[in-house]
N, CA, C and O atoms as a MOPAC input file, in Angstrom:
PM7 MOZYME 1SCF
protein

 N      0.83800 1    -1.18500 1     0.02000 1
 C     -0.00500 1     0.01400 1    -0.01700 1
 C      0.87900 1     1.25300 1    -0.02700 1
 O      1.92500 1     1.30700 1     0.61900 1
 N      0.42600 1     2.23800 1    -0.77700 1
 C      1.13800 1     3.49900 1    -0.73200 1
 C      0.84400 1     4.25400 1     0.55600 1
 O     -0.21900 1     4.07700 1     1.15100 1
 N      1.76900 1     5.08700 1     0.98500 1
 C      1.57800 1     5.90800 1     2.17900 1
 C      1.55200 1     7.35600 1     1.78900 1
 O      2.21200 1     7.74700 1     0.82700 1
 N      0.79700 1     8.17300 1     2.51600 1
 C      0.86200 1     9.61700 1     2.36100 1
 C      1.02700 1    10.23600 1     3.72000 1
 O      0.68200 1     9.62600 1     4.73200 1
 N      1.54200 1    11.41900 1     3.75400 1
 C      1.73200 1    12.17400 1     5.00400 1
 C      0.87800 1    13.38000 1     4.90800 1
 O      1.01400 1    14.19000 1     3.99100 1
 N     -0.03600 1    13.50800 1     5.88500 1
 C     -0.97100 1    14.59100 1     6.02100 1
 C     -0.51700 1    15.50500 1     7.17400 1
 O     -0.21900 1    15.03700 1     8.27300 1
 N     -0.47100 1    16.79600 1     6.90100 1
 C     -0.19600 1    17.75800 1     7.95600 1
 C     -1.51200 1    18.33200 1     8.45600 1
 O     -2.24000 1    18.98100 1     7.70600 1
 N     -1.81600 1    18.09000 1     9.73200 1
 C     -3.01000 1    18.61800 1    10.35700 1
 C     -2.90300 1    20.11000 1    10.52500 1
 O     -1.82300 1    20.68300 1    10.38000 1
 N     -4.00500 1    20.73800 1    10.82800 1
 C     -4.07800 1    22.19900 1    11.01700 1
 C     -3.14500 1    22.63100 1    12.20300 1
 O     -2.63500 1    23.75200 1    12.20000 1
 N     -2.93100 1    21.75600 1    13.19000 1
 C     -2.02700 1    22.06300 1    14.30700 1
 C     -0.58900 1    21.79700 1    14.00100 1
 O      0.26100 1    21.97200 1    14.87400 1
 N     -0.26300 1    21.36700 1    12.75700 1
 C      1.05400 1    21.10600 1    12.37600 1
 C      1.48900 1    19.66000 1    12.55800 1
 O      2.54700 1    19.26400 1    12.06900 1
 N      0.70500 1    18.89300 1    13.23700 1
 C      1.04300 1    17.46100 1    13.47100 1
 C      1.01100 1    16.74000 1    12.12000 1
 O      0.13700 1    17.00000 1    11.29200 1
 N      1.97600 1    15.82700 1    11.90300 1
 C      1.99800 1    15.05900 1    10.67900 1
 C      1.50800 1    13.65400 1    10.97800 1
 O      1.99200 1    12.98600 1    11.89200 1
 N      0.54800 1    13.22700 1    10.19400 1
 C     -0.07200 1    11.90600 1    10.33700 1
 C      0.15000 1    11.08100 1     9.11200 1
 O     -0.12700 1    11.55300 1     8.00900 1
 N      0.63500 1     9.86700 1     9.24400 1
 C      0.86400 1     8.98600 1     8.11000 1
 C     -0.37600 1     8.09500 1     7.91000 1
 O     -0.90900 1     7.51600 1     8.85600 1
 N     -0.80400 1     8.01000 1     6.66400 1
 C     -1.94700 1     7.13500 1     6.33600 1
 C     -1.53100 1     6.24200 1     5.19700 1
 O     -0.68500 1     6.59900 1     4.37700 1
 N     -2.15400 1     5.04600 1     5.15600 1
 C     -2.04800 1     4.14500 1     4.05100 1
 C     -3.19400 1     4.38800 1     3.10500 1
 O     -4.35000 1     4.46800 1     3.52100 1
 N     -2.87600 1     4.50600 1     1.82000 1
 C     -3.92200 1     4.71900 1     0.79200 1
 C     -4.44500 1     3.31500 1     0.43500 1
 O     -3.72600 1     2.47100 1    -0.10000 1
 N     -5.71600 1     3.11200 1     0.75400 1
 C     -6.36100 1     1.86100 1     0.47900 1
 C     -6.93900 1     1.79800 1    -0.94200 1
 O     -6.86100 1     0.76000 1    -1.59900 1
 N     -7.51300 1     2.89900 1    -1.40800 1
 C     -8.14200 1     2.97100 1    -2.70500 1
 C     -8.30000 1     4.43900 1    -3.07700 1
 O     -8.26300 1     5.32400 1    -2.22100 1
 N     -8.47800 1     4.67700 1    -4.37800 1
 C     -8.72100 1     6.05700 1    -4.85800 1
 C     -9.73900 1     5.95700 1    -6.01800 1
 O     -9.84400 1     4.94300 1    -6.70900 1
 N    -10.46900 1     7.05500 1    -6.18400 1
 C    -11.41600 1     7.15100 1    -7.20900 1
 C    -11.70000 1     8.62300 1    -7.59300 1
 O    -11.29200 1     9.55200 1    -6.89600 1
 N    -12.38800 1     8.79500 1    -8.68500 1
 C    -12.77900 1    10.15400 1    -9.14400 1
 C    -14.29900 1    10.14100 1    -9.32600 1
 O    -14.86000 1     9.27600 1    -9.99900 1
 N    -14.92500 1    11.10400 1    -8.71700 1
 C    -16.37700 1    11.22100 1    -8.78200 1
 C    -16.71400 1    12.69600 1    -9.04600 1
 O    -16.26700 1    13.59100 1    -8.33000 1
 N    -17.51200 1    12.91800 1   -10.08900 1
 C    -17.93900 1    14.25200 1   -10.44700 1
 C    -16.79000 1    15.23700 1   -10.61400 1
 O    -16.89800 1    16.39800 1   -10.21900 1
 N    -15.67600 1    14.76600 1   -11.20700 1
 C    -14.48300 1    15.59500 1   -11.43800 1
 C    -13.65400 1    15.88900 1   -10.22800 1
 O    -12.75000 1    16.72100 1   -10.29800 1
 N    -13.92100 1    15.24100 1    -9.11700 1
 C    -13.10400 1    15.37300 1    -7.89500 1
 C    -12.42400 1    14.04300 1    -7.56300 1
 O    -13.00700 1    12.97600 1    -7.75500 1
 N    -11.18200 1    14.11500 1    -7.06400 1
 C    -10.45100 1    12.96200 1    -6.68700 1
 C    -10.62800 1    12.71600 1    -5.21700 1
 O    -10.56400 1    13.65200 1    -4.42000 1
 N    -10.85400 1    11.44900 1    -4.82800 1
 C    -11.04100 1    11.02500 1    -3.46200 1
 C    -10.15600 1     9.85500 1    -3.18900 1
 O     -9.90400 1     9.05100 1    -4.08600 1
 N     -9.65900 1     9.72600 1    -1.94000 1
 C     -8.86300 1     8.57700 1    -1.50400 1
 C     -9.44700 1     8.03900 1    -0.22000 1
 O     -9.93600 1     8.77700 1     0.63500 1
 N     -9.37900 1     6.74200 1    -0.11900 1
 C     -9.76400 1     6.05200 1     1.07900 1
 C     -8.48500 1     5.67800 1     1.82300 1
 O     -7.64800 1     4.96100 1     1.27500 1
 N     -8.31700 1     6.14400 1     3.05400 1
 C     -7.07900 1     5.93000 1     3.78500 1
 C     -7.33600 1     5.30000 1     5.14200 1
 O     -8.45100 1     5.35300 1     5.66000 1
 N     -6.30100 1     4.70700 1     5.71300 1
 C     -6.37300 1     4.09200 1     7.00400 1
 C     -5.03600 1     4.33600 1     7.71800 1
 O     -4.00400 1     4.46500 1     7.05900 1
 N     -5.04300 1     4.40200 1     9.08500 1
 C     -3.84400 1     4.63600 1     9.82300 1
 C     -2.91700 1     3.41100 1     9.88400 1
 O     -1.71400 1     3.53800 1    10.11200 1
 N     -3.48600 1     2.26400 1     9.68200 1
 C     -2.64800 1     0.97000 1     9.65400 1
 C     -3.06100 1     0.15400 1     8.45200 1
 O     -4.04500 1     0.45200 1     7.77600 1
 N     -2.27200 1    -0.89900 1     8.19800 1
 C     -2.60400 1    -1.83800 1     7.13800 1
 C     -3.56900 1    -2.90900 1     7.58800 1
 O     -3.98800 1    -3.74300 1     6.78500 1
 N     -3.91600 1    -2.90100 1     8.80800 1
 C     -4.86800 1    -3.89200 1     9.35700 1
 C     -6.19300 1    -3.75900 1     8.71900 1
 O     -6.67800 1    -2.63800 1     8.56400 1
 N     -6.83000 1    -4.85700 1     8.32600 1
 C     -8.13000 1    -4.80800 1     7.65900 1
 C     -9.21000 1    -4.26700 1     8.55100 1
 O    -10.22600 1    -3.78300 1     8.05100 1
 N     -9.03400 1    -4.32800 1     9.86500 1
 C    -10.01300 1    -3.82700 1    10.79500 1
 C     -9.79200 1    -2.34100 1    11.15900 1
 O    -10.53400 1    -1.80000 1    11.97900 1
 N     -8.81100 1    -1.69600 1    10.57700 1
 C     -8.48200 1    -0.31100 1    10.90400 1
 C     -9.58700 1     0.59300 1    10.48800 1
 O    -10.29200 1     0.30500 1     9.52100 1
 N     -9.76900 1     1.72600 1    11.21600 1
 C    -10.71000 1     2.71500 1    10.86600 1
 C    -10.29200 1     3.40100 1     9.62600 1
 O     -9.12100 1     3.75300 1     9.48600 1
 N    -11.22300 1     3.61900 1     8.68000 1
 C    -10.88600 1     4.24700 1     7.41300 1
 C    -11.49500 1     5.65500 1     7.31400 1
 O    -12.48800 1     5.96200 1     7.97400 1
 N    -10.89700 1     6.47800 1     6.50300 1
 C    -11.36500 1     7.83000 1     6.28100 1
 C    -11.38300 1     8.12900 1     4.83100 1
 O    -10.55900 1     7.60600 1     4.08000 1
 N    -12.30100 1     8.96100 1     4.40100 1
 C    -12.34300 1     9.42400 1     2.99900 1
 C    -11.87200 1    10.85400 1     2.93900 1
 O    -12.34900 1    11.71500 1     3.67800 1
 N    -10.94100 1    11.09500 1     2.06200 1
 C    -10.36500 1    12.44200 1     1.87800 1
 C    -10.62700 1    12.94700 1     0.47100 1
 O    -10.58200 1    12.17500 1    -0.48700 1
 N    -10.89900 1    14.23900 1     0.34100 1
 C    -11.12900 1    14.80000 1    -0.96000 1
 C    -10.00500 1    15.75800 1    -1.34200 1
 O     -9.57900 1    16.57200 1    -0.52400 1
 N     -9.52900 1    15.66500 1    -2.57200 1
 C     -8.51700 1    16.51000 1    -3.06200 1
 C     -9.07900 1    17.87600 1    -3.36600 1
 O     -9.89700 1    18.02400 1    -4.27400 1
 N     -8.63900 1    18.90600 1    -2.59900 1
 C     -9.17500 1    20.26000 1    -2.74700 1
 C     -8.12400 1    21.17600 1    -3.36800 1
 O     -8.26400 1    22.39700 1    -3.30300 1
 N     -7.08200 1    20.61700 1    -3.96500 1
 C     -6.00200 1    21.36600 1    -4.55900 1
 C     -6.54200 1    22.23600 1    -5.71600 1
 O     -7.50100 1    21.89700 1    -6.40900 1
 N     -5.86100 1    23.36300 1    -5.86600 1
 C     -6.15600 1    24.13600 1    -7.12700 1
 C     -4.94000 1    23.96200 1    -8.04800 1
 O     -3.94500 1    23.35300 1    -7.65300 1
 N     -5.01700 1    24.48000 1    -9.23900 1
 C     -4.02000 1    24.27500 1   -10.23900 1
 C     -2.68800 1    24.88400 1    -9.88700 1
 O     -1.68300 1    24.53600 1   -10.50600 1
 N     -2.62900 1    25.81600 1    -8.87800 1
 C     -1.40500 1    26.41300 1    -8.51400 1
 C     -0.60900 1    25.62000 1    -7.46800 1
 O      0.54900 1    25.93100 1    -7.19100 1
 N     -1.23900 1    24.60500 1    -6.90000 1
 C     -0.58900 1    23.78700 1    -5.86800 1
 C      0.46300 1    22.87800 1    -6.45600 1
 O      0.27100 1    22.30500 1    -7.52900 1
 N      1.57900 1    22.74200 1    -5.75400 1
 C      2.62600 1    21.86000 1    -6.19400 1
 C      2.43200 1    20.43500 1    -5.54900 1
 O      2.97000 1    19.44200 1    -6.03800 1
 N      1.67600 1    20.38900 1    -4.47900 1
 C      1.36600 1    19.13400 1    -3.81700 1
 C     -0.14100 1    19.11800 1    -3.63800 1
 O     -0.80700 1    20.15100 1    -3.57100 1
 N     -0.64700 1    17.88000 1    -3.56500 1
 C     -2.05600 1    17.71100 1    -3.33200 1
 C     -2.50200 1    18.18300 1    -1.94600 1
 O     -1.78800 1    17.98000 1    -0.96400 1
 N     -3.64800 1    18.79400 1    -1.86300 1
 C     -4.21100 1    19.24400 1    -0.60200 1
 C     -5.49700 1    18.47400 1    -0.39500 1
 O     -6.40700 1    18.50100 1    -1.22400 1
 N     -5.54900 1    17.78200 1     0.74400 1
 C     -6.71200 1    16.91100 1     1.01300 1
 C     -7.43700 1    17.43200 1     2.24600 1
 O     -6.82100 1    18.01400 1     3.13900 1
 N     -8.77700 1    17.21400 1     2.28900 1
 C     -9.51700 1    17.49700 1     3.47300 1
 C    -10.48300 1    16.29500 1     3.70500 1
 O    -10.93100 1    15.63100 1     2.77000 1
 N    -10.77000 1    16.06300 1     5.00800 1
 C    -11.64900 1    14.95600 1     5.33400 1
 C    -13.06100 1    15.28600 1     4.86100 1
 O    -13.54600 1    16.40500 1     5.02800 1
 N    -13.70500 1    14.29100 1     4.27000 1
 C    -15.10500 1    14.41400 1     3.83600 1
 C    -15.92700 1    14.30700 1     5.11500 1
 O    -15.85800 1    13.30300 1     5.82400 1
 N    -16.70000 1    15.34200 1     5.40400 1
 C    -17.54800 1    15.35900 1     6.64500 1
 C    -19.01600 1    15.52200 1     6.33900 1
 O    -19.85700 1    15.13900 1     7.15300 1
 N    -19.34900 1    16.07400 1     5.19900 1
 C    -20.75000 1    16.27800 1     4.84900 1
 C    -21.43200 1    14.93400 1     4.69000 1
 O    -20.97200 1    14.09100 1     3.91900 1
 N    -22.52700 1    14.72400 1     5.41000 1
 C    -23.12900 1    13.38700 1     5.57200 1
 C    -23.58600 1    12.75200 1     4.25300 1
 O    -23.33700 1    11.56600 1     4.03600 1
 N    -24.24000 1    13.49900 1     3.37700 1
 C    -24.72500 1    12.94100 1     2.06400 1
 C    -23.54200 1    12.55700 1     1.19300 1
 O    -23.52300 1    11.48900 1     0.58200 1
 N    -22.53800 1    13.46000 1     1.14300 1
 C    -21.37700 1    13.14100 1     0.29300 1
 C    -20.62100 1    11.94700 1     0.85400 1
 O    -20.15900 1    11.09800 1     0.09200 1
 N    -20.48800 1    11.86700 1     2.17400 1
 C    -19.80400 1    10.75600 1     2.81000 1
 C    -20.52700 1     9.40500 1     2.58600 1
 O    -19.88800 1     8.38100 1     2.34600 1
 N    -21.81700 1     9.43000 1     2.66700 1
 C    -22.61100 1     8.20000 1     2.38800 1
 C    -22.49500 1     7.72400 1     0.97600 1
 O    -22.36000 1     6.52500 1     0.73300 1
 N    -22.54400 1     8.65600 1     0.01700 1
 C    -22.42800 1     8.28100 1    -1.40500 1
 C    -21.01500 1     7.72800 1    -1.68500 1
 O    -20.88000 1     6.73200 1    -2.39600 1
 N    -19.99800 1     8.34100 1    -1.15200 1
 C    -18.65300 1     7.91800 1    -1.37300 1
 C    -18.33100 1     6.57200 1    -0.63000 1
 O    -17.54600 1     5.75900 1    -1.11600 1
 N    -18.93600 1     6.38100 1     0.50700 1
 C    -18.78500 1     5.09300 1     1.18800 1
 C    -19.32400 1     3.97900 1     0.32900 1
 O    -18.72000 1     2.90900 1     0.26600 1
 N    -20.42700 1     4.19200 1    -0.32800 1
 C    -20.98500 1     3.18500 1    -1.21400 1
 C    -20.07900 1     2.89300 1    -2.37000 1
 O    -19.90900 1     1.73000 1    -2.73700 1
 N    -19.47700 1     3.92900 1    -2.97200 1
 C    -18.53200 1     3.78200 1    -4.05500 1
 C    -17.34400 1     2.96300 1    -3.62200 1
 O    -16.97800 1     1.97800 1    -4.26300 1
 N    -16.74300 1     3.38400 1    -2.52000 1
 C    -15.55000 1     2.71000 1    -2.03700 1
 C    -15.82100 1     1.27800 1    -1.60000 1
 O    -14.94300 1     0.42500 1    -1.72400 1
 N    -17.00300 1     0.99800 1    -1.09700 1
 C    -17.39000 1    -0.34900 1    -0.70900 1
 C    -17.40100 1    -1.27100 1    -1.89600 1
 O    -17.00600 1    -2.43300 1    -1.79700 1
 N    -17.85900 1    -0.75000 1    -3.03800 1
 C    -17.81200 1    -1.51600 1    -4.29600 1
 C    -16.40300 1    -1.72300 1    -4.80200 1
 O    -16.12300 1    -2.76500 1    -5.39500 1
 N    -15.51500 1    -0.78900 1    -4.59900 1
 C    -14.15200 1    -0.83100 1    -5.09700 1
 C    -13.30600 1    -1.72600 1    -4.28100 1
 O    -12.40900 1    -2.36600 1    -4.82900 1
 N    -13.53300 1    -1.82400 1    -2.96000 1
 C    -12.71000 1    -2.57900 1    -2.01000 1
 C    -13.52200 1    -3.79600 1    -1.56100 1
 O    -14.54400 1    -3.64700 1    -0.89200 1
 N    -13.07700 1    -4.98200 1    -1.92100 1
 C    -13.75400 1    -6.18700 1    -1.55500 1
 C    -13.89300 1    -6.28600 1    -0.04800 1
 O    -12.94300 1    -6.01200 1     0.68500 1
 N    -15.09800 1    -6.68400 1     0.43000 1
 C    -15.40200 1    -6.91000 1     1.80400 1
 C    -15.14900 1    -5.72200 1     2.72300 1
 O    -14.90300 1    -5.90800 1     3.91500 1
 N    -15.20500 1    -4.50500 1     2.19000 1
 C    -15.02600 1    -3.35300 1     3.05200 1
 C    -16.33700 1    -2.94500 1     3.68200 1
 O    -17.39300 1    -2.91100 1     3.04900 1
 N    -16.21700 1    -2.64000 1     4.95100 1
 C    -17.42200 1    -2.13500 1     5.68400 1
 C    -17.06100 1    -0.71100 1     6.03000 1
 O    -16.40500 1    -0.45900 1     7.04100 1
 N    -17.49700 1     0.25200 1     5.17400 1
 C    -17.14000 1     1.67000 1     5.33200 1
 C    -18.36700 1     2.38600 1     5.86200 1
 O    -19.44900 1     2.33300 1     5.27900 1
 N    -18.15700 1     3.08300 1     7.02900 1
 C    -19.21000 1     3.85700 1     7.59600 1
 C    -18.82900 1     5.26300 1     7.76200 1
 O    -19.62900 1     6.06700 1     8.24000 1

């Protein structure tokens, strides 16, 4: 699994494993987990970069309808995933 390093608003750096990625309605999303364990808690991040960015900028998907729709997409992409 690929790893990415996310810098939180407080400056803390958090390493995530990229489980899967997809593109929906012109936006890129990634499914990440803090460990490679199949039982690890997963998060969906949205790429909010603009064309001037040299590195991708991600934010956690928190809007309930968007999160539910994306969870369904990622569940289809990742065998046996239980994404909530």
